[in-house]
ROTOR-263810 format. One record per residue: residue number from 1; residue in three letters; x, y negated, z of N, C-alpha, C, O in turn. Coordinates in nm, 2 decimals, padded with zeros to 4 digits. Each point is the difference from the previous one (the first is absolute). Last residue first. Layout:
# residues N
   num   residuo     n_c1     n_c2     n_c3    ca_c1    ca_c2    ca_c3     c_c1     c_c2     c_c3     o_c1     o_c2     o_c3
   NUM       ALA        X        Y        Z        X        Y        Z        X        Y        Z        X        Y        Z
...
# end
This chain:
# residues 68
   num   residuo     n_c1     n_c2     n_c3    ca_c1    ca_c2    ca_c3     c_c1     c_c2     c_c3     o_c1     o_c2     o_c3
    68       ILE    07.61   -07.54    08.04    00.00   -00.14    00.03   -00.14   -00.07   -00.04   -00.02   -00.12    00.01
    67       LEU    00.31    00.61    00.12   -00.12   -00.05   -00.06   -00.02   -00.14    00.04    00.00   -00.03    00.12
    66       TYR    00.47    00.32   -00.20   -00.09   -00.06    00.11   -00.13   -00.05   -00.08    00.00   -00.05   -00.11
    65       LYS    00.38    00.25   -00.11   -00.03    00.09    00.10   -00.11   -00.05    00.09   -00.06    00.08    00.07
    64       GLU    00.27   -00.35   -00.41   -00.10    00.10   -00.06   -00.04    00.10    00.11   -00.11    00.06   -00.02
    63       LEU    00.45   -00.39    00.09   -00.14   -00.04    00.03   -00.10    00.09   -00.06   -00.11    00.00    00.04
    62       ASP    00.63    00.05    00.11   -00.08    00.04   -00.10   -00.15   -00.04    00.03   -00.06    00.07    00.08
    61       ILE    00.57   -00.22    00.11   -00.14    00.01    00.03   -00.07    00.03   -00.13    00.02   -00.08   -00.10
    60       LYS    00.44   -00.03    00.11   -00.01    00.14    00.06   -00.16    00.04    00.03   -00.03    00.11    00.02
    59       SER    00.19   -00.54   -00.20    00.03    00.10   -00.10   -00.02    00.14    00.05   -00.02    00.09   -00.07
    58       ASP   -00.02   -00.48    00.35   -00.11    00.01   -00.09    00.02    00.10   -00.10   -00.10    00.06   -00.05
    57       ILE    00.44   -00.19    00.39   -00.10    00.11    00.02   -00.11    00.01   -00.09   -00.06    00.11    00.00
    56       ASP    00.57   -00.31    00.04   -00.12   -00.01   -00.10   -00.10    00.12    00.02    00.00    00.10   -00.07
    55       PHE    00.38   -00.38    00.39   -00.05    00.12   -00.05   -00.12   -00.01   -00.07   -00.09   -00.07    00.04
    54       VAL    00.29   -00.32    00.10    00.11    00.09    00.01   -00.02    00.14   -00.05    00.09    00.07   -00.05
    53       PRO   -00.33   -00.53   -00.14   -00.01    00.10    00.11    00.12    00.09    00.00    00.05    00.03   -00.11
    52       LYS   -00.05   -00.56   -00.03   -00.02    00.13   -00.06    00.00    00.10    00.10    00.07    00.00    00.09
    51       ILE   -00.07   -00.57   -00.19    00.00    00.10    00.10   -00.06    00.13   -00.07   -00.10    00.00   -00.07
    50       ASN    00.14   -00.41   -00.17    00.14    00.03    00.05   -00.01    00.12    00.11    00.10    00.07    00.03
    49       SER   -00.49   -00.28   -00.21    00.06    00.07   -00.11    00.14    00.04    00.03    00.06    00.08   -00.08
    48       ASN   -00.33   -00.31    00.41   -00.05    00.14   -00.04    00.07    00.06   -00.12    00.01    00.12    00.00
    47       PHE    00.11   -00.58    00.12    00.04    00.11    00.11   -00.06    00.14   -00.03    00.07    00.10    00.02
    46       GLU   -00.18   -00.45   -00.32    00.14    00.02   -00.01    00.04    00.11    00.10    00.07    00.10   -00.03
    45       ASP   -00.50   -00.26    00.05    00.01    00.09   -00.11    00.14    00.04   -00.02    00.03    00.12   -00.03
    44       LEU   -00.14   -00.42    00.37   -00.05    00.14    00.03    00.02    00.09   -00.11    00.04    00.12    00.02
    43       ASP    00.24   -00.56    00.13   -00.09    00.04   -00.11   -00.03    00.13    00.02    00.09    00.08    00.00
    42       ILE    00.09   -00.41    00.39    00.04    00.10   -00.08   -00.12    00.03   -00.10   -00.12    00.00    00.05
    41       TYR    00.31   -00.43    00.30   -00.10    00.08   -00.04    00.05    00.10   -00.11    00.10   -00.03   -00.07
    40       ILE    00.08   -00.29    00.52    00.02    00.06   -00.13   -00.11    00.09   -00.04   -00.05    00.08    00.08
    39       ARG    00.06   -00.54    00.27   -00.02    00.15   -00.02    00.03    00.04   -00.15   -00.02   -00.07   -00.10
    38       LYS    00.00   -00.38    00.27    00.13    00.05    00.02   -00.01    00.16   -00.02    00.11    00.06   -00.02
    37       TYR   -00.40   -00.51   -00.19    00.00    00.12    00.09    00.14    00.06    00.01    00.07    00.00   -00.10
    36       GLY   -00.18   -00.38   -00.19   -00.02   -00.04    00.13   -00.01    00.11    00.10    00.00   -00.02    00.12
    35       ASP   -00.06    00.16   -00.62    00.04   -00.14    00.04   -00.04   -00.03    00.15   -00.12    00.02    00.03
    34       MET    00.21    00.48   -00.17   -00.10   -00.10   -00.04    00.05   -00.13    00.06    00.07    00.00    00.10
    33       LYS    00.22    00.46   -00.26   -00.04   -00.09    00.10   -00.10   -00.10   -00.04    00.01   -00.06   -00.11
    32       TYR    00.22    00.58   -00.01   -00.08   -00.11   -00.05   -00.02   -00.09    00.13   -00.02    00.05    00.11
    31       PRO    00.36    00.40   -00.29   -00.06   -00.08    00.10   -00.07   -00.13   -00.06    00.05   -00.06   -00.10
    30       THR    00.08    00.56   -00.13    00.02   -00.15   -00.01   -00.09   -00.07    00.11   -00.12    00.02    00.00
    29       LEU    00.36    00.51   -00.04   -00.12   -00.09    00.02    00.03   -00.15   -00.02    00.11   -00.04    00.05
    28       VAL    00.24    00.34   -00.08   -00.11    00.09   -00.05   -00.12   -00.07   -00.01   -00.07    00.02   -00.10
    27       LYS    00.52   -00.16    00.27   -00.06   -00.06   -00.12   -00.10    00.10   -00.07   -00.01    00.00   -00.12
    26       ASP    00.26    00.03    00.55    00.05    00.07   -00.11   -00.05   -00.04   -00.13    00.04    00.06   -00.10
    25       LYS   -00.20   -00.27    00.49    00.14   -00.03    00.00    00.07    00.08   -00.12    00.09   -00.05   -00.06
    24       ILE   -00.55    00.12    00.14    00.02   -00.14   -00.04    00.15   -00.01   -00.01    00.04   -00.05   -00.11
    23       MET   -00.16    00.44    00.29   -00.04    00.01   -00.13    00.02   -00.14   -00.07    00.04   -00.01   -00.12
    22       LYS    00.01    00.04    00.58    00.12    00.07   -00.07   -00.03    00.01   -00.14    00.09   -00.02   -00.08
    21       ARG   -00.44   -00.14    00.35    00.11   -00.10   -00.01    00.12    00.06   -00.07    00.07   -00.08   -00.07
    20       ILE   -00.41    00.37    00.16   -00.05   -00.10   -00.11    00.11   -00.10   -00.01    00.04   -00.04   -00.11
    19       TYR    00.02    00.34    00.46    00.02    00.08   -00.14   -00.05   -00.10   -00.11    00.06    00.00   -00.11
    18       SER   -00.10   -00.15    00.56    00.14    00.00   -00.04    00.02    00.07   -00.13    00.10   -00.02   -00.07
    17       THR   -00.53    00.01    00.28    00.04   -00.13   -00.08    00.13    00.00   -00.04    00.04   -00.06   -00.10
    16       ASP   -00.29    00.52    00.17    00.05   -00.10    00.09    00.04   -00.12   -00.10    00.04    00.02   -00.11
    15       ILE   -00.45    00.33   -00.01    00.14    00.00    00.01    00.04   -00.12    00.08   -00.08   -00.09    00.02
    14       GLY   -00.38    00.20   -00.16    00.05    00.08    00.10    00.15    00.02    00.00    00.05    00.10    00.05
    13       VAL   -00.40   -00.37   -00.31    00.07    00.12   -00.06    00.05    00.10    00.10    00.01    00.12   -00.03
    12       ASN   -00.23   -00.54    00.16   -00.09    00.07   -00.08    00.06    00.14   -00.06   -00.07    00.10   -00.01
    11       GLU    00.34   -00.40    00.28   -00.11    00.06    00.08   -00.10    00.08   -00.09   -00.05    00.10    00.05
    10       SER    00.41   -00.33   -00.26    00.05    00.12    00.08   -00.10    00.05    00.09    00.00    00.12    00.03
     9       LEU   -00.13   -00.50   -00.28    00.03    00.11   -00.09    00.05    00.13    00.08   -00.05    00.11   -00.02
     8       LYS   -00.01   -00.53    00.25   -00.12    00.07   -00.04    00.01    00.12   -00.09   -00.07    00.11    00.02
     7       GLN    00.45   -00.36    00.11   -00.05    00.06    00.12   -00.14    00.06   -00.04   -00.02    00.11    00.05
     6       ILE    00.24   -00.35   -00.39    00.08    00.12    00.03   -00.05    00.07    00.12    00.00    00.13    00.00
     5       THR   -00.34   -00.42   -00.29    00.13   -00.02    00.08    00.06    00.13    00.02   -00.06    00.11   -00.01
     4       GLN   -00.23   -00.18   -00.43   -00.01    00.03    00.14    00.12   -00.03    00.07    00.11    00.01   -00.06
     3       LEU   -00.38   -00.09   -00.46    00.11   -00.01    00.09   -00.04    00.03    00.14   -00.11   -00.03    00.04
     2       GLN   -00.04    00.13   -00.58   -00.05    00.00    00.14    00.13   -00.01    00.09    00.09    00.08   -00.01
     1       MET   -00.22   -00.17   -00.54    00.10    00.02    00.09   -00.06   -00.02    00.15   -00.04   -00.10    00.04
# end
């Protein structure tokens, strides 16, 4: 389990912290706290499993057309 703070996660992923807080409020994500620290941590695996693309562009790209 890899944990990151809400601020660090929002910076890495490129979304606002309010969106992550809303996901916690709606019980989509589980918040974690470490002993003695006030910051809230999010499990990266749980976050990545809950985020899905709006448009599935992978199905439209035919890799056979390109030389790799």
